[in-house]
Steps between C-alpha positions, in 0.01 A plus 500: 500500500672495844780732379250739347296502822803569716603784272160659513489452881831681530373794303181508706703506820709790372190693409354428843811629665490819297130549589586454868759776479257739337227401748726563799598842367132603516554582867745775416312647201302757716827596676589418856271211602531592868364848430223347287391275791523768763198724576516869404555605865791260554825642624848415373542262788180320409621468137834358619314254725287380202817464289659279761183291565447420129873453428527796257824605665677186362680492167258458211662178378453344845141615506435351157656161580307483826176591319570246222572215742178565687304535173626162369372349828157663447549792738424824309506730798233660712219723370529845661128563456336165571759412767531137393738299282472597135521135388184412697300774334633429148443126508154556645402718196710332235245213428234754410728669244617169367142390451413818323807474274423137416140585408617792291769312303256207444241740356762660281631174363160345441397806306822591317640160383183373329448842337861503386475156351172572324637831366807318361294221338276758323713812441314816384170336587228637728644311803841634423376860489301445818805367681715790388233754600469330840879527540505868408217585739662299783836674459351845471248480780627590848460218750350719778239635253404153391472384860285798600276448195441135590435598857241757389310264265541156648522596866276803542257525205426132442615364842641183351829493683637637829728800465714462807642237731613137462206312650441267200622420151267762359713765663789405274317504169519871418852552645632200308345620170629854549848384586514220240360702206793739513749218411265331244608705197870415534437126543246491216719676250802292593296183456370618164846600370653175616226290344522687167875436493474137592209419261706637207803277582611204297440227761133605533454469124674161514270383784195605299636329187536174699124509563513573874170614649471890495437520874807289577716715276359815662533404867782244511736648244417872456366619835773322700770703330304820476416494871865519616524886515148510649618292799778751577264795454231339720752447784623857477144638489396290799787649698393844374145429622620419845692821523255714300184395678525803732251705287247217462519398870457860603196555274324180607617522869677163483716448802796357317866580455440780252266681743756447780764664281271802448442522877875470571579784260243719669635420843867523397549150648843435346560144639166387362570661166842336488346162578225531237744602225734217588230227511339613173837529328597141613167373367562681169849351466375150589226520239746611235728211590213257482402629160857462369514138626157421353606643163821291508289189574266573210775593254829313543679748270487762778721287729800527269455866401 
């Protein structure tokens, strides 16, 4: 297990290094960063002064290594628009996005896994058709349209839930459902397919022939093996939720990391955009690594593959 964990950790570090290179290059995507920071009326002398102040006159490799060393220490630069350290702003808003993502993935798993199990136990039944229809609707329906529809009915027409802000747990109900329902179809169908394959295997028939209780066969033997790919998918989808919450946070005016990313794009605040991309990428890589280690713990065969 230790050798497998070290191997996966090495791969994760290489991916993180690649992401850091891509993230750093974002500064040069619009062209000369000094000209991008300078006002329209700036002279050539002003642009050269900005280039010296921000270190853009140094070799790119030196700039990258300096930026990487500071980033590892938690220093992601200074926001040009907010005029404060980017790390302070990000870690001030990150808990809100993490809470939203946790609520969304919890909703998705609580809805999709039971439906997938029930659909596999009774294939081609009414519950199976309902689950598949729910998956088709969830995958075809745009997230922003679903969010606006819930806002219209539950927030404005019936006044059951608040439509903006983060004052209480009620503010997270509609955003979590809108964000979580998008990933529900994939998790549900993967659970259903895995359960159908496992339930048809020889060791399940043997367990039933021994007279084991049906619920024990279902949950201890079948679900444990069928849930392995779901763990990986859930970790990946949780990372996707953290990065893809920009639409939901904008619609519901949630002051989280997604909304900060939208503001930074509008303001052309490159250091803040760099920091957000790097932080979310590291979270995504860490979640993927955690899912791999959890799968290896649940299935020892993975450790020697």
